[in-house]
C-alpha positions as CSV (number, residue, x, y, z in Angstrom):
1,M,-10.4,-30.7,12.5
2,P,-11.2,-28.9,15.8
3,A,-13.1,-25.7,15.5
4,V,-11.0,-22.5,16.0
5,P,-12.9,-19.5,17.3
6,L,-12.9,-16.3,15.1
7,M,-11.6,-13.5,17.3
8,L,-10.6,-9.9,16.7
9,R,-7.2,-8.7,17.8
10,T,-9.1,-6.6,20.3
11,G,-10.5,-9.7,21.9
12,R,-14.1,-9.2,20.7
13,A,-15.7,-12.2,19.1
14,A,-16.2,-12.0,15.4
15,S,-19.5,-13.0,14.0
16,A,-18.9,-16.2,12.0
17,R,-21.0,-16.1,8.9
18,P,-21.7,-19.3,7.0
19,T,-20.2,-19.0,3.6
20,A,-18.5,-21.3,1.2
21,P,-15.1,-20.2,0.0
22,G,-15.4,-18.2,-3.2
23,A,-18.2,-15.8,-2.3
24,P,-17.5,-12.2,-3.4
25,L,-16.0,-9.8,-0.8
26,V,-18.9,-7.3,-0.7
27,D,-19.4,-5.0,2.3
28,R,-22.6,-3.5,3.7
29,F,-22.3,-0.6,1.3
30,G,-22.1,-2.6,-1.9
31,R,-18.3,-2.1,-2.4
32,V,-16.8,-5.1,-4.1
33,H,-13.2,-5.7,-3.0
34,R,-10.6,-6.6,-5.6
35,D,-7.3,-5.4,-4.1
36,L,-5.4,-7.0,-1.3
37,R,-2.3,-5.2,0.0
38,I,0.1,-7.6,1.7
39,S,2.8,-6.3,4.0
40,L,5.9,-8.6,3.9
41,T,7.8,-7.0,6.8
42,D,7.6,-4.0,9.1
43,R,11.4,-3.3,8.7
44,C,12.7,-0.7,6.4
45,S,16.1,0.6,5.1
46,L,15.0,4.2,5.6
47,R,13.6,6.1,8.5
48,C,11.3,8.6,6.9
49,T,10.1,11.2,9.4
50,Y,6.4,10.9,8.4
51,C,6.5,7.2,8.9
52,M,8.7,6.0,11.8
53,P,11.2,7.3,14.4
54,E,14.9,7.0,13.8
55,Q,15.5,4.8,16.8
56,G,13.6,2.8,19.4
57,N,11.5,0.9,16.9
58,E,9.9,-2.2,18.3
59,W,10.1,-4.6,15.4
60,L,7.8,-7.6,15.0
61,A,9.3,-10.9,16.2
62,R,10.4,-13.1,13.3
63,T,8.2,-15.9,14.7
64,S,5.2,-13.6,14.3
65,I,5.8,-12.9,10.6
66,L,3.7,-14.7,8.1
67,S,5.6,-17.4,6.2
68,T,5.5,-17.6,2.5
69,D,3.2,-20.6,2.6
70,E,0.8,-18.7,4.9
71,I,0.8,-15.7,2.6
72,V,0.1,-17.8,-0.4
73,R,-2.7,-19.7,1.3
74,V,-4.5,-16.4,2.2
75,A,-3.8,-15.1,-1.3
76,R,-5.4,-18.2,-2.9
77,L,-8.5,-17.8,-0.8
78,A,-8.7,-14.1,-1.5
79,A,-8.3,-14.7,-5.3
80,A,-11.1,-17.3,-5.2
81,S,-13.3,-14.5,-3.7
82,G,-12.6,-12.0,-6.4
83,I,-9.3,-10.3,-5.4
84,T,-7.6,-9.6,-8.7
85,T,-4.6,-7.4,-7.6
86,F,-2.1,-8.2,-4.9
87,R,0.2,-5.3,-3.9
88,L,3.3,-6.3,-1.9
89,T,4.4,-3.7,0.6
90,G,6.2,-3.2,3.9
91,G,8.1,-1.6,5.5
92,E,10.4,-2.3,2.6
93,P,9.4,-5.5,0.9
94,L,12.8,-6.0,-0.8
95,L,14.3,-6.6,2.7
96,R,12.4,-9.9,2.7
97,A,15.0,-12.6,1.6
98,D,12.4,-14.7,-0.3
99,I,10.8,-11.8,-2.1
100,V,11.3,-13.3,-5.5
101,D,9.7,-16.6,-4.4
102,V,6.7,-14.7,-2.9
103,V,6.2,-12.9,-6.2
104,R,6.5,-16.1,-8.2
105,R,4.0,-18.0,-6.1
106,I,1.4,-15.3,-6.0
107,A,1.8,-14.6,-9.7
108,A,0.9,-18.3,-10.3
109,I,-2.5,-17.9,-8.7
110,A,-5.6,-17.7,-10.9
111,G,-9.0,-16.4,-9.7
112,P,-12.5,-16.7,-11.4
113,D,-11.4,-14.1,-14.0
114,G,-8.0,-15.5,-14.7
115,P,-4.5,-14.9,-13.5
116,V,-4.0,-12.3,-10.8
117,E,-1.9,-9.1,-11.1
118,V,1.1,-8.7,-8.8
119,A,2.4,-5.2,-7.9
120,L,5.1,-4.0,-5.6
121,T,5.7,-0.7,-3.7
122,T,9.3,-0.1,-2.8
123,N,11.8,2.6,-1.8
124,G,14.0,1.5,-4.7
125,I,17.0,0.4,-2.7
126,R,18.1,-3.0,-3.9
127,L,15.8,-2.8,-6.9
128,G,18.6,-2.7,-9.5
129,E,19.9,-5.9,-7.9
130,V,16.6,-8.0,-7.9
131,L,14.4,-6.4,-10.5
132,P,15.3,-8.9,-13.4
133,D,14.4,-11.8,-11.1
134,L,11.2,-10.1,-10.0
135,I,10.1,-9.6,-13.6
136,D,11.0,-13.2,-14.4
137,A,8.9,-14.3,-11.4
138,G,5.8,-12.5,-12.8
139,L,5.8,-9.0,-11.3
140,D,3.4,-6.8,-13.3
141,R,3.6,-3.3,-11.8
142,L,5.9,-1.2,-9.7
143,N,5.6,1.9,-7.5
144,I,8.8,3.6,-6.2
145,S,8.8,6.2,-3.5
146,I,11.0,9.3,-3.9
147,D,10.0,12.5,-1.9
148,T,12.9,14.8,-3.0
149,L,15.7,15.1,-5.5
150,D,17.9,17.1,-3.1
151,R,20.6,15.0,-1.5
152,D,20.7,17.0,1.8
153,R,16.9,17.1,2.1
154,F,16.7,13.4,1.3
155,R,19.1,12.6,4.1
156,E,17.2,14.8,6.6
157,L,13.9,13.3,5.6
158,T,14.9,9.7,5.5
159,R,17.8,9.9,8.0
160,R,19.8,7.9,5.6
161,D,22.2,9.0,2.7
162,R,20.7,6.7,0.1
163,L,19.4,9.0,-2.7
164,D,21.9,7.6,-5.2
165,D,20.6,4.0,-4.5
166,V,17.0,5.1,-5.0
167,V,17.8,6.9,-8.3
168,E,19.7,3.8,-9.4
169,G,16.6,1.7,-8.7
170,I,14.4,4.0,-10.6
171,A,16.8,4.0,-13.6
172,A,16.7,0.2,-13.5
173,A,12.9,0.2,-13.5
174,S,12.8,2.7,-16.3
175,A,15.2,0.6,-18.5
176,S,13.3,-2.6,-17.8
177,G,10.3,-1.5,-19.7
178,L,8.0,-2.5,-16.9
179,R,4.9,-0.3,-17.3
180,P,3.1,1.4,-15.9
181,L,5.8,2.7,-13.7
182,K,4.8,5.1,-10.9
183,L,6.8,7.3,-8.5
184,N,5.2,8.3,-5.2
185,A,6.0,11.4,-3.1
186,V,4.4,12.6,0.1
187,A,3.9,16.4,-0.3
188,M,5.1,18.3,2.8
189,R,5.1,22.0,3.5
190,G,8.5,23.5,3.9
191,V,10.1,20.2,2.9
192,N,9.4,19.4,-0.8
193,D,6.5,21.6,-1.8
194,H,8.8,23.7,-3.9
195,E,10.0,20.5,-5.8
196,L,6.6,19.3,-7.2
197,V,7.3,20.4,-10.8
198,D,10.8,19.1,-10.6
199,L,9.6,15.7,-9.4
200,V,7.1,15.4,-12.2
201,A,9.8,16.3,-14.8
202,F,12.1,13.7,-13.2
203,A,9.3,11.1,-13.5
204,L,8.7,12.0,-17.2
205,D,12.4,11.7,-18.0
206,H,12.2,8.1,-16.7
207,G,9.0,7.1,-18.4
208,A,7.1,7.1,-15.2
209,E,4.0,8.8,-13.7
210,M,4.4,11.0,-10.6
211,R,1.9,10.6,-7.9
212,F,1.6,13.1,-5.0
213,I,0.2,11.9,-1.7
214,E,-1.4,14.1,1.0
215,Q,0.5,13.4,4.2
216,M,-1.7,11.2,6.4
217,P,-1.9,10.7,10.2
218,L,0.0,7.4,10.0
219,D,3.4,8.2,11.6
220,A,4.5,6.0,14.5
221,G,5.2,9.0,16.6
222,H,1.7,10.5,16.2
223,T,3.2,13.9,15.3
224,W,1.0,14.5,12.2
225,D,0.0,18.1,11.8
226,R,-2.6,19.1,9.3
227,A,-1.0,22.5,8.8
228,R,2.1,20.9,7.4
229,M,0.1,18.9,4.9
230,V,0.1,20.1,1.3
231,T,-3.4,19.8,0.0
232,R,-4.7,18.4,-3.3
233,D,-5.7,21.9,-4.4
234,E,-2.3,23.3,-3.5
235,I,-0.6,20.5,-5.5
236,L,-2.7,21.1,-8.5
237,S,-2.2,24.9,-8.3
238,A,1.6,24.4,-8.3
239,L,1.5,22.0,-11.2
240,S,-0.9,24.3,-13.2
241,E,1.9,26.9,-13.4
242,R,3.8,24.5,-15.6
243,W,1.2,22.3,-17.4
244,S,-2.4,22.4,-18.3
245,L,-4.2,19.7,-16.3
246,E,-7.1,17.7,-17.7
247,P,-8.9,15.3,-15.4
248,V,-8.9,11.7,-16.6
249,P,-12.4,10.1,-16.3
250,G,-13.1,6.6,-15.1
251,R,-11.2,6.6,-11.9
252,G,-13.2,3.7,-10.4
253,G,-11.7,2.4,-7.1
254,A,-8.2,3.7,-7.9
255,P,-6.7,5.8,-5.0
256,A,-5.2,8.4,-7.4
257,E,-7.1,11.1,-9.2
258,R,-5.2,11.5,-12.5
259,F,-4.7,14.5,-14.7
260,L,-3.3,14.6,-18.3
261,L,-0.4,17.0,-18.7
262,D,-0.8,19.4,-21.7
263,G,-3.4,17.0,-23.2
264,G,-1.4,13.8,-22.6
265,P,-0.5,11.1,-22.9
266,A,1.7,11.8,-19.8
267,A,-0.2,12.2,-16.6
268,V,0.2,13.0,-12.9
269,G,-1.8,11.5,-10.0
270,V,-2.9,13.0,-6.7
271,I,-4.0,10.8,-3.7
272,A,-6.0,13.1,-1.5
273,S,-7.0,10.8,1.3
274,V,-7.5,13.7,3.7
275,T,-9.1,16.6,1.8
276,A,-10.9,14.6,-0.9
277,P,-11.4,11.0,0.4
278,F,-12.4,8.3,-2.0
279,C,-13.9,5.9,0.6
280,G,-17.1,5.5,-1.3
281,A,-15.3,3.5,-4.0
282,C,-12.7,1.8,-1.9
283,D,-12.0,-1.8,-3.0
284,R,-9.0,-2.4,-0.8
285,L,-8.2,-4.9,2.0
286,R,-4.9,-5.1,3.9
287,L,-2.9,-7.9,5.5
288,T,-0.2,-7.0,7.9
289,A,3.1,-8.9,8.1
290,D,1.9,-10.5,11.3
291,G,-1.3,-11.8,9.9
292,Q,-3.8,-9.1,10.8
293,L,-6.6,-8.3,8.3
294,R,-7.5,-4.6,8.1
295,N,-10.5,-3.3,6.1
296,C,-9.3,0.3,6.2
297,L,-5.9,1.9,6.3
298,F,-7.1,4.1,9.3
299,S,-9.0,1.4,11.1
300,N,-8.3,0.6,14.8
301,D,-9.8,-2.9,14.5
302,E,-7.8,-5.9,13.2
303,Y,-8.9,-9.4,12.4
304,D,-6.3,-11.9,13.4
305,L,-5.7,-14.7,10.9
306,M,-2.6,-16.0,12.7
307,P,-4.4,-18.3,15.3
308,L,-6.4,-19.9,12.5
309,L,-3.4,-20.4,10.2
310,R,-1.2,-21.9,12.9
311,A,-3.9,-24.0,14.6
312,G,-4.6,-25.8,11.3
313,A,-8.0,-24.3,10.6
314,D,-9.6,-25.2,7.3
315,D,-10.3,-22.9,4.4
316,V,-13.9,-22.3,5.5
317,A,-12.8,-20.8,8.8
318,L,-10.2,-18.6,7.0
319,D,-12.7,-17.5,4.4
320,A,-15.3,-16.7,7.1
321,L,-12.8,-14.3,8.8
322,L,-12.1,-12.6,5.4
323,H,-15.8,-12.0,4.9
324,D,-16.3,-10.9,8.6
325,C,-13.5,-8.3,8.1
326,I,-15.3,-6.9,5.0
327,A,-18.6,-6.9,6.8
328,G,-17.2,-4.7,9.5
329,K,-15.9,-2.0,7.2
330,L,-17.2,1.5,7.9
331,P,-18.4,3.9,5.2
332,G,-15.3,6.1,5.6
333,H,-12.2,6.9,7.7
334,A,-13.6,10.0,9.4
335,I,-10.3,11.8,9.6
336,D,-12.2,15.1,9.8
337,D,-14.4,13.9,12.7
338,P,-13.4,15.1,16.1
339,S,-13.7,11.6,17.4
340,F,-11.1,10.3,14.9
341,L,-8.3,8.3,16.6
342,Q,-5.0,7.7,14.8
343,P,-4.2,4.0,14.3
344,A,-1.8,2.7,17.0
345,R,0.4,1.2,14.3
346,G,2.6,3.3,12.1
347,M,2.5,3.0,8.3
348,N,5.5,0.7,8.3
349,A,3.7,-1.8,10.5
350,I,0.3,-1.5,8.6
351,G,1.7,-1.8,5.1
352,G,1.4,0.8,2.3
């Protein structure tokens, strides 16, 4: 098999490091990586203002999207190196026609510690239609995004009148018994910050855990404004007016800081990537729909697997690029540093 050079998307040569497939994915700071987030498409059925513009989106060419065989090949190598959780994202992953097959094939993978876990993040549209097949295929966990319960506000925020479809999807997930079930909301000043308590109550009514996310500089239009971001402390202050909040210990590498509500067992989560970053315990790696490895959500460097996959490179070459990506990971995202540059890609193109 001819050698295929390892190259970054930026054109800089990556340092090939001799390693047999299966070596743990450990970066320079001792962080062991166990979570791979795989974007299946950059397309979405909504147009959320904090993520993408309503019109003028430049979608990835279909020929540049990873095939299911390519996704599974990378997933097998990642699992051999200790990845235990695969989260399927987008865009909207349920727009991928073969989503059930993707779940089934990844769920069949086993790593050194046994079968892997397959999770999915979705906007809930189409979920009622495909959820039984997803569960049958081996789906383990589910996150559903819902930023508001107000129909008019939902339409303004997403530029689509699909709130009923999202609520229907959440109801289907609740009835399925698939647990844990988590609902995600981006907290935004003047948009939904007055709904935080209502959203938690809605989640509790559906047997789910609400998770609030600080708005991050990941919109395709680069219009992020820190002043519009509702902070972790503001979220907790609002919720404390309704419930007593008790921190849950043992967070590990999880992105959400969790709090028991009135002593539990119900809880709420807060993902404070901006004001209380958790980079020191980050165990995540990302794969975009067009085959770019990213070692940080906010990184401006990508490691291109596509030439290797489509030139017939062997597993050693693919594994070397996986490890090179991890070796290049920085200690943190530096959002508060004056030199911080927002990623060129929007969230829909990176993968949640």
